[in-house]
C-alpha positions as CSV (number, residue, x, y, z in Angstrom):
1,X,13.1,15.6,-4.0
2,X,13.0,13.7,-0.7
3,X,16.0,14.4,1.5
4,X,17.2,12.9,4.8
5,X,19.4,15.3,6.9
6,X,21.6,13.7,9.6
7,X,18.7,11.6,10.8
8,X,19.3,9.6,14.1
9,X,16.9,7.3,15.8
10,X,17.1,5.3,19.0
11,X,15.0,2.4,20.2
12,X,15.4,2.7,24.0
13,X,19.2,2.8,24.5
14,X,20.0,1.2,21.2
15,X,20.9,3.6,18.3
16,X,19.5,2.2,15.1
17,X,20.2,5.1,12.8
18,X,23.2,7.4,13.1
19,X,23.4,10.7,11.2
20,X,22.1,9.4,7.9
21,X,21.9,11.8,5.0
22,X,20.8,11.1,1.4
23,X,18.5,12.2,-1.4
24,X,15.9,10.5,-3.5
25,X,15.8,12.6,-6.7
26,X,12.9,13.1,-9.1
27,X,12.9,10.6,-12.0
28,X,15.4,8.3,-10.3
29,X,15.0,4.7,-9.0
30,X,17.0,4.6,-5.7
31,X,17.8,1.2,-4.3
32,X,18.0,0.9,-0.5
33,X,20.0,-2.1,0.6
34,X,21.5,-3.5,3.8
35,X,21.5,-6.6,5.9
36,X,18.6,-7.5,8.2
37,X,18.4,-5.0,11.0
38,X,20.5,-2.4,9.2
39,X,17.8,0.3,9.7
40,X,16.1,0.4,6.3
41,X,12.5,0.0,7.4
42,X,13.0,2.5,10.2
43,X,14.4,5.0,7.7
44,X,11.4,4.5,5.4
45,X,8.9,4.9,8.2
46,X,10.5,8.2,9.3
47,X,10.1,9.4,5.7
48,X,6.4,8.5,5.8
49,X,5.9,10.2,9.2
50,X,5.1,6.8,10.9
51,X,8.1,7.3,13.2
52,X,9.9,10.4,14.4
53,X,13.6,11.1,14.3
54,X,15.4,11.7,17.5
55,X,17.7,14.0,15.7
56,X,17.9,15.4,12.2
57,X,14.9,15.8,9.8
58,X,13.5,14.9,6.4
59,X,12.6,17.6,3.8
60,X,10.5,17.6,0.7
61,X,11.5,20.0,-2.2
62,X,13.9,21.8,0.0
63,X,11.4,22.7,2.8
64,X,10.1,21.0,6.0
65,X,8.1,17.9,5.3
66,X,4.5,18.0,6.5
67,X,1.6,15.6,7.0
68,X,0.0,17.1,3.9
69,X,3.1,16.2,1.9
70,X,3.3,12.7,3.3
71,X,-0.4,12.2,2.4
72,X,0.5,12.6,-1.2
73,X,3.2,9.8,-1.0
74,X,2.7,6.2,-2.0
75,X,3.9,3.7,0.6
76,X,4.2,-0.1,0.5
77,X,5.1,-1.5,4.0
78,X,7.1,-4.7,4.4
79,X,4.2,-6.1,6.4
80,X,1.5,-5.8,3.8
81,X,-1.3,-3.4,4.7
82,X,-4.2,-5.0,2.9
83,X,-7.2,-6.8,4.3
84,X,-7.5,-10.5,3.3
85,X,-11.2,-10.8,4.2
86,X,-12.3,-7.7,2.1
87,X,-12.9,-7.5,-1.6
88,X,-10.2,-5.9,-3.8
89,X,-12.6,-3.2,-5.0
90,X,-13.7,-2.3,-1.5
91,X,-10.3,-1.7,-0.1
92,X,-8.9,0.1,-3.1
93,X,-11.7,2.5,-2.8
94,X,-10.9,2.9,0.9
95,X,-7.2,3.6,0.2
96,X,-8.1,6.1,-2.5
97,X,-10.5,8.0,-0.1
98,X,-8.0,8.2,2.7
99,X,-5.6,9.9,0.3
100,X,-8.2,12.5,-0.5
101,X,-10.0,11.1,-3.6
102,X,-13.8,11.1,-3.8
103,X,-15.5,7.7,-3.8
104,X,-16.3,8.0,-7.5
105,X,-12.8,9.0,-8.4
106,X,-11.3,6.2,-6.3
107,X,-13.5,3.6,-8.0
108,X,-12.6,4.9,-11.5
109,X,-8.9,4.9,-10.8
110,X,-9.0,1.5,-9.2
111,X,-10.8,0.0,-12.2
112,X,-8.3,1.6,-14.5
113,X,-5.3,0.1,-12.6
114,X,-7.0,-3.3,-12.2
115,X,-7.6,-3.4,-15.9
116,X,-4.0,-2.5,-16.7
117,X,-2.7,-5.0,-14.1
118,X,-5.0,-7.8,-15.5
119,X,-7.2,-8.0,-12.4
120,X,-10.4,-6.2,-13.4
121,X,-12.3,-9.5,-13.6
122,X,-11.5,-10.3,-10.0
123,X,-12.2,-7.0,-8.3
124,X,-15.2,-8.4,-6.4
125,X,-13.2,-11.3,-5.0
126,X,-11.6,-11.5,-1.5
127,X,-8.0,-10.5,-1.4
128,X,-7.0,-13.9,0.2
129,X,-8.2,-15.7,-3.0
130,X,-5.4,-14.2,-5.0
131,X,-1.9,-15.6,-5.4
132,X,1.0,-13.8,-3.6
133,X,2.0,-12.1,-6.9
134,X,-1.5,-10.8,-7.5
135,X,-1.8,-9.6,-3.9
136,X,1.4,-7.6,-4.5
137,X,-0.2,-6.1,-7.6
138,X,-3.1,-5.0,-5.5
139,X,-0.7,-3.6,-2.9
140,X,1.1,-1.5,-5.5
141,X,-2.2,-0.2,-6.9
142,X,-3.1,0.9,-3.3
143,X,0.2,2.9,-3.3
144,X,-0.4,4.4,-6.8
145,X,-4.1,5.0,-6.8
146,X,-3.9,8.7,-5.7
147,X,-1.2,9.7,-8.1
148,X,1.7,9.8,-5.6
149,X,4.3,12.5,-5.7
150,X,6.9,10.1,-4.2
151,X,7.0,6.3,-3.8
152,X,8.6,4.6,-0.8
153,X,8.4,0.8,-1.1
154,X,9.7,-1.7,1.5
155,X,10.7,-5.0,-0.2
156,X,8.2,-4.7,-3.1
157,X,9.7,-7.7,-4.8
158,X,9.6,-10.1,-1.9
159,X,8.2,-13.5,-2.8
160,X,7.4,-12.7,-6.4
161,X,7.9,-15.1,-9.3
162,X,10.0,-13.9,-12.3
163,X,6.9,-12.7,-14.3
164,X,5.7,-10.6,-11.3
165,X,9.2,-9.2,-10.8
166,X,9.3,-8.1,-14.4
167,X,5.8,-6.6,-14.1
168,X,6.7,-4.7,-10.9
169,X,10.0,-3.5,-12.5
170,X,8.1,-2.0,-15.4
171,X,5.7,-0.2,-13.1
172,X,8.5,1.4,-11.1
173,X,10.4,2.4,-14.3
174,X,7.2,4.1,-15.6
175,X,6.7,6.1,-12.4
176,X,10.3,7.2,-12.4
177,X,10.0,8.3,-16.1
178,X,7.0,10.4,-15.0
179,X,9.4,12.3,-12.6
180,X,8.4,10.6,-9.4
181,X,11.2,10.0,-6.9
182,X,11.2,6.2,-6.1
183,X,12.9,4.7,-3.1
184,X,12.7,0.9,-2.6
185,X,14.5,-1.7,-0.5
186,X,15.4,-5.1,-1.6
187,X,17.7,-8.1,-0.8
188,X,17.8,-9.0,-4.5
189,X,21.0,-7.2,-5.2
190,X,21.2,-8.2,-8.9
191,X,17.8,-6.7,-9.4
192,X,18.8,-3.5,-7.7
193,X,21.9,-3.2,-9.8
194,X,20.0,-3.8,-13.0
195,X,17.0,-1.5,-12.2
196,X,18.3,1.4,-10.1
197,X,20.0,4.6,-11.0
198,X,21.3,5.3,-7.5
199,X,22.2,3.3,-4.5
200,X,22.1,3.8,-0.7
201,X,23.7,1.1,1.5
202,X,23.2,0.9,5.2
203,X,25.5,-1.0,7.6
204,X,24.5,-1.0,11.3
205,X,22.5,2.2,10.9
206,X,25.1,4.2,9.0
207,X,25.4,4.9,5.3
208,X,28.4,3.2,3.8
209,X,27.6,3.7,0.1
210,X,25.7,6.6,-1.4
211,X,25.9,7.2,-5.2
212,X,25.3,5.8,-8.6
213,X,24.6,2.1,-8.7
214,X,27.6,0.9,-10.7
215,X,30.3,3.1,-9.0
216,X,33.1,1.4,-7.1
217,X,33.6,2.1,-3.4
218,X,36.1,4.8,-2.5
219,X,39.6,3.4,-2.2
220,X,39.0,0.5,-4.5
221,X,41.8,-0.2,-7.0
222,X,40.3,0.1,-10.5
223,X,40.3,-2.8,-12.9
224,X,40.4,-2.5,-16.7
225,X,39.7,-5.0,-19.4
226,X,41.3,-4.8,-22.9
227,X,40.3,-6.9,-25.9
228,X,42.1,-7.2,-29.2
229,X,43.0,-9.8,-31.8
230,X,46.8,-9.3,-31.6
231,X,49.3,-11.0,-29.4
232,X,49.3,-9.0,-26.1
233,X,52.3,-10.6,-24.4
234,X,54.4,-7.4,-24.8
235,X,52.0,-5.5,-22.7
236,X,53.5,-7.0,-19.6
237,X,56.5,-4.7,-20.1
238,X,54.4,-1.7,-19.2
239,X,55.6,-0.6,-15.7
240,X,53.0,-0.5,-13.0
241,X,50.6,-3.0,-14.7
242,X,49.3,-5.9,-12.6
243,X,47.6,-8.6,-14.6
244,X,44.6,-10.0,-12.8
245,X,43.4,-12.4,-15.5
246,X,43.8,-13.1,-19.2
247,X,42.8,-15.4,-22.0
248,X,42.7,-15.6,-25.8
249,X,42.1,-12.0,-27.0
250,X,41.6,-10.4,-23.6
251,X,43.4,-9.2,-20.4
252,X,42.2,-7.7,-17.2
253,X,44.7,-5.6,-15.2
254,X,44.9,-3.0,-12.4
255,X,47.2,0.1,-12.7
256,X,49.6,0.9,-9.8
257,X,48.8,4.6,-10.3
258,X,46.5,6.8,-12.5
259,X,47.8,7.0,-16.0
260,X,49.2,3.5,-16.3
261,X,46.0,2.3,-18.0
262,X,46.5,4.9,-20.7
263,X,50.1,3.7,-21.3
264,X,48.7,0.1,-21.7
265,X,46.1,1.3,-24.1
266,X,48.7,3.2,-26.2
267,X,50.9,0.2,-26.3
268,X,48.0,-2.0,-27.4
269,X,47.0,0.5,-30.2
270,X,50.6,0.4,-31.5
271,X,50.2,-3.4,-31.8
272,X,47.0,-3.4,-33.8
273,X,43.2,-2.8,-33.6
274,X,41.8,-2.7,-30.0
275,X,38.2,-4.0,-30.1
276,X,37.3,-3.1,-26.5
277,X,38.8,-1.2,-23.6
278,X,36.7,-0.5,-20.4
279,X,36.8,-0.2,-16.7
280,X,35.4,-3.2,-14.9
281,X,33.2,-2.4,-11.9
282,X,32.7,-4.7,-9.0
283,X,29.2,-6.2,-8.8
284,X,26.8,-4.9,-6.2
285,X,26.9,-8.3,-4.5
286,X,30.7,-8.1,-4.3
287,X,30.5,-4.6,-2.9
288,X,27.8,-5.6,-0.4
289,X,29.8,-8.5,0.9
290,X,33.0,-6.4,1.2
291,X,31.2,-3.6,3.0
292,X,29.4,-5.9,5.5
293,X,32.4,-8.0,6.5
């Protein structure tokens, strides 16, 4: 598990991170979101050892993180770290070797990934000859080639078409299923909400949200949705129920205090068969906008 412990970072006199603490757990996809300049890239670079923290620290599996640990990580920077004038095969071998693979092992693994990613027939071409989506595929191979123990990806979905987004999503899910902690940043909030298990949201260098992806923010008034085939007009008599919206066969409401929702449900059951009753969570986009206002 990768953990940040009260990490603070300054650029000159400007504090860009303030006492941030969060965990990236094994087998989880953790989405890292925030407005431009919130501190996401700085946080990721500190985790990779590319920047130092002015205060606080990062740990791996409960102990101090070392260069040897970071060497086993897979990293995709926002400014892509590939070489457009080199062939795909040449630079994938290079990235494998700098992570400790022999030249032969790097070539074998590169070929295996290129075949799986549909690029084996183009391995001797220059990187610049590929489309942006295929360049992203090569970049993710460079991050995966050595069998990383942790993945840190800065905007891996940037500029990708829907097919490439779907492909990248599948790759990240597979790595998480293998038990690899995966942290990635993205401005595509609907994608983060759909793909991720956990969420960290930065606002001006501080963590404002840290938890499961579909959880409401602390202090939010819960909303419930009830669906049934009977006339629901008598439900309005339940004290403490505020109706937020309704239509044929459904009603959404908020309770004035805990327990009111159960009274509404009991009243509905007494009227007839309830087909659905659930809590309605605000979308990640709604939470992001509310948090960054």
